[in-house]
Backbone bond lengths (Angstrom), bond angles and torsions (degrees), N, CA, C in turn:
res aa  C-N    CA-C-N  psi(-1)  N-CA   C-N-CA  omega(-1)  CA-C   N-CA-C  phi
1 M - - - 1.479 - - 1.521 109.99 -
2 A 1.357 115.60 131.68 1.414 119.16 -177.32 1.512 112.49 -76.94
3 D 1.359 116.15 153.02 1.440 121.73 174.91 1.513 110.79 -68.58
4 W 1.343 115.57 153.57 1.446 121.65 179.73 1.485 113.32 -59.82
5 H 1.375 115.54 -36.76 1.431 117.21 -174.54 1.528 113.19 -81.52
6 S 1.347 117.28 -14.95 1.443 119.55 176.82 1.512 112.17 -75.99
7 Q 1.335 117.03 -16.59 1.467 121.39 178.11 1.508 113.57 -87.38
8 L 1.332 120.86 -11.29 1.403 126.94 176.77 1.489 111.30 -91.66
9 P 1.335 116.05 143.90 1.503 116.88 172.36 1.524 109.30 -63.94
10 P 1.364 116.88 151.23 1.460 120.23 -174.47 1.484 111.57 -63.89
11 S 1.331 117.54 -33.48 1.468 119.72 -176.98 1.559 111.74 -72.22
12 S 1.261 120.96 -8.80 1.454 122.01 -177.89 1.571 110.56 -65.38
13 L 1.339 116.14 -34.04 1.478 118.39 175.37 1.548 110.96 -65.42
14 L 1.295 117.11 -35.59 1.501 119.14 175.85 1.444 112.57 -67.19
15 V 1.348 116.45 -37.75 1.475 121.09 -179.97 1.530 107.94 -65.82
16 L 1.273 117.56 -45.44 1.466 119.14 178.95 1.527 111.78 -63.51
17 A 1.302 119.42 -36.49 1.467 123.02 177.33 1.547 109.25 -65.67
18 A 1.305 117.01 -40.49 1.468 121.07 -179.32 1.528 110.41 -69.45
19 I 1.255 118.54 -37.49 1.518 123.11 177.49 1.480 109.07 -66.74
20 S 1.331 119.14 -44.71 1.407 123.23 -177.62 1.520 111.30 -67.40
21 F 1.332 117.98 -41.90 1.428 122.74 -179.41 1.518 110.06 -66.61
22 C 1.387 117.11 -43.25 1.435 119.49 -178.78 1.524 108.99 -65.55
23 A 1.302 119.93 -40.87 1.437 119.98 177.39 1.490 112.86 -61.04
24 A 1.315 117.36 -41.68 1.502 120.97 177.32 1.486 112.78 -64.79
25 V 1.305 119.34 -38.93 1.495 122.74 175.77 1.534 110.28 -67.23
26 V 1.298 121.19 -44.87 1.469 122.60 178.79 1.462 108.25 -62.72
27 W 1.291 119.53 -46.99 1.494 119.54 -176.99 1.490 112.37 -67.81
28 T 1.357 117.59 -31.34 1.438 120.05 176.23 1.562 108.98 -62.92
29 F 1.321 117.62 -46.29 1.432 119.75 -176.13 1.504 114.34 -76.21
30 T 1.394 118.84 -28.45 1.444 119.77 179.18 1.529 112.37 -84.31
31 G 1.345 117.60 -22.83 1.478 120.15 179.38 1.539 111.55 83.76
32 K 1.256 118.96 14.53 1.474 119.21 174.85 1.524 108.27 -144.34
33 A 1.315 115.40 146.77 1.456 123.79 -174.36 1.496 111.28 -130.58
34 R 1.311 118.00 146.43 1.458 120.71 179.28 1.549 110.85 -91.72
35 T 1.330 114.59 130.50 1.397 120.28 176.05 1.538 110.17 -123.59
36 R 1.281 117.68 -178.84 1.435 119.57 -177.00 1.518 112.54 -69.26
37 S 1.345 115.21 -24.75 1.561 118.58 -179.87 1.477 111.03 -101.24
38 G 1.367 118.61 9.57 1.499 117.41 177.74 1.517 108.89 130.53
39 W 1.305 112.85 -158.26 1.481 119.71 -174.76 1.552 106.88 -95.33
40 V 1.335 116.37 142.22 1.461 127.32 177.59 1.520 108.35 -115.98
41 H 1.324 116.94 120.69 1.448 121.83 -179.07 1.514 110.15 -94.08
42 G 1.347 118.22 135.77 1.451 120.41 -177.23 1.526 113.70 -65.36
43 T 1.310 118.55 -26.04 1.490 120.29 179.98 1.557 109.86 -80.09
44 Q 1.286 118.04 -29.78 1.499 120.79 -176.41 1.502 111.15 -85.09
45 D 1.332 119.61 -43.34 1.422 123.51 -176.78 1.521 108.21 -140.77
46 P 1.378 117.27 81.78 1.430 121.10 -171.46 1.526 114.36 -69.52
47 I 1.335 117.19 -31.88 1.497 119.42 -177.99 1.487 109.33 -68.30
48 V 1.293 120.05 -48.74 1.491 123.29 178.44 1.528 108.38 -63.43
49 F 1.283 119.31 -42.51 1.471 119.79 -178.89 1.524 110.90 -59.84
50 W 1.339 118.94 -49.21 1.438 119.26 -179.49 1.536 114.63 -69.68
51 L 1.311 116.27 -28.31 1.426 116.75 171.51 1.503 117.65 -65.34
52 V 1.368 111.84 -36.07 1.438 119.03 176.72 1.503 111.44 -68.14
53 V 1.307 116.80 -47.01 1.464 125.34 -177.27 1.576 106.50 -65.08
54 A 1.326 118.16 -43.55 1.488 119.69 -178.98 1.533 108.96 -67.32
55 T 1.276 118.93 -34.99 1.502 119.63 175.14 1.504 112.03 -58.58
56 Y 1.297 115.69 -43.54 1.479 117.83 -179.36 1.492 112.24 -70.48
57 Y 1.381 120.83 -35.56 1.429 121.38 172.27 1.517 113.19 -64.47
58 L 1.311 116.26 -41.08 1.476 117.74 178.44 1.512 111.57 -72.26
59 G 1.327 117.20 -31.03 1.456 119.96 176.00 1.527 109.92 -63.02
60 S 1.303 116.72 -43.26 1.481 118.51 179.48 1.541 112.11 -63.40
61 L 1.363 116.95 -34.88 1.453 120.89 175.21 1.496 110.73 -67.74
62 L 1.311 119.49 -37.89 1.430 125.59 177.00 1.527 110.60 -61.97
63 F 1.342 117.33 -47.31 1.460 119.59 178.13 1.517 112.63 -61.08
64 V 1.266 117.21 -41.47 1.477 120.58 179.06 1.546 110.70 -66.88
65 G 1.322 115.25 -40.82 1.501 118.06 174.52 1.481 113.92 -61.04
66 L 1.355 116.81 -44.35 1.479 121.15 175.24 1.518 112.93 -58.62
67 Y 1.321 112.65 -40.28 1.504 117.80 -179.40 1.527 110.01 -61.47
68 F 1.331 118.62 -47.84 1.394 123.51 -178.86 1.567 112.37 -72.43
69 Y 1.330 117.33 -26.76 1.446 117.78 174.90 1.531 111.30 -73.84
70 E 1.392 118.12 -38.17 1.413 120.50 179.42 1.505 114.39 -78.97
71 N 1.338 118.90 -24.64 1.481 125.27 -177.32 1.517 108.82 -123.84
72 P 1.334 116.40 80.76 1.506 116.63 -178.97 1.481 114.21 -69.23
């Protein structure tokens, strides 16, 4: 049985990284981030806001790292 990542094109990890990074940048500049329970505003709940934004930044780094790991 093939691995799940062998069925995806190699560039899909870079696409996911770009989407995650763009979302984090937009949310940083707008001051609100999308969560599972709705929108979080940076002025109302700054800790949760920055945790969500940092998660998306780190996620984009993870996707880039996986891309370079799988495609040396």
